[in-house]
PLY file of the C-alpha trace (Angstrom):
ply
format ascii 1.0
element vertex 72
property float x
property float y
property float z
element edge 71
property int vertex1
property int vertex2
end_header
-0.01 0.01 0.06
1.47 3.43 -0.97
0.97 6.22 1.52
-1.40 9.07 0.56
0.30 12.43 1.20
-3.22 13.84 2.04
-3.25 11.88 5.26
-0.68 11.27 7.92
1.06 7.76 8.04
-1.34 6.65 10.78
-4.47 7.85 8.91
-4.27 5.99 5.72
-7.42 3.87 5.98
-10.97 4.63 7.08
-10.27 2.57 10.20
-7.16 4.36 10.93
-8.85 7.75 10.54
-11.66 6.69 12.95
-9.05 5.82 15.51
-7.32 9.23 15.02
-10.78 10.99 15.17
-11.65 9.09 18.37
-8.40 10.16 19.91
-8.86 13.76 18.90
-12.36 13.66 20.54
-10.74 12.44 23.78
-8.19 15.20 23.74
-10.18 18.13 22.33
-13.39 19.02 24.23
-14.81 21.22 21.48
-15.05 18.23 19.16
-16.20 15.83 21.91
-19.59 17.45 22.16
-22.48 16.43 20.05
-21.96 17.69 16.43
-24.36 19.41 14.17
-25.57 17.46 11.17
-23.32 19.58 8.88
-20.21 18.79 11.10
-21.23 15.08 11.19
-21.32 15.05 7.49
-17.82 16.61 7.26
-16.40 13.99 9.74
-17.96 11.22 7.65
-16.24 12.63 4.55
-12.94 12.73 6.48
-13.38 9.11 7.50
-14.19 8.13 3.87
-11.03 9.81 2.74
-12.75 12.49 0.68
-11.42 15.37 2.91
-8.32 15.93 4.98
-8.65 17.10 8.55
-7.44 20.53 7.40
-10.21 20.71 4.82
-12.78 19.69 7.46
-11.61 22.55 9.75
-11.74 24.99 6.79
-15.33 23.85 5.81
-16.45 24.18 9.53
-14.97 27.58 9.69
-16.97 28.65 6.60
-20.30 27.22 7.72
-23.06 29.69 8.62
-23.23 29.92 12.40
-26.56 28.24 12.64
-25.15 25.17 10.73
-21.82 25.14 12.61
-23.38 24.96 16.08
-23.43 21.72 17.85
-26.74 19.95 18.39
-28.04 20.17 21.95
0 1
1 2
2 3
3 4
4 5
5 6
6 7
7 8
8 9
9 10
10 11
11 12
12 13
13 14
14 15
15 16
16 17
17 18
18 19
19 20
20 21
21 22
22 23
23 24
24 25
25 26
26 27
27 28
28 29
29 30
30 31
31 32
32 33
33 34
34 35
35 36
36 37
37 38
38 39
39 40
40 41
41 42
42 43
43 44
44 45
45 46
46 47
47 48
48 49
49 50
50 51
51 52
52 53
53 54
54 55
55 56
56 57
57 58
58 59
59 60
60 61
61 62
62 63
63 64
64 65
65 66
66 67
67 68
68 69
69 70
70 71
């Protein structure tokens, strides 16, 4: 398997990206909370390999405030 430069060496497969995301949620309280549907969709696209984490962050920053807020 050749490494994709879009993802770190420990985030090459969907399973590895899921583990990375789970670890980030443990370490970063702001992504631990319940996510808005738009944020959930971006996380799913990251897990599928469609977006890098940097792209997810940029997309979240560009969402209208009502869509970016976490679900309560």
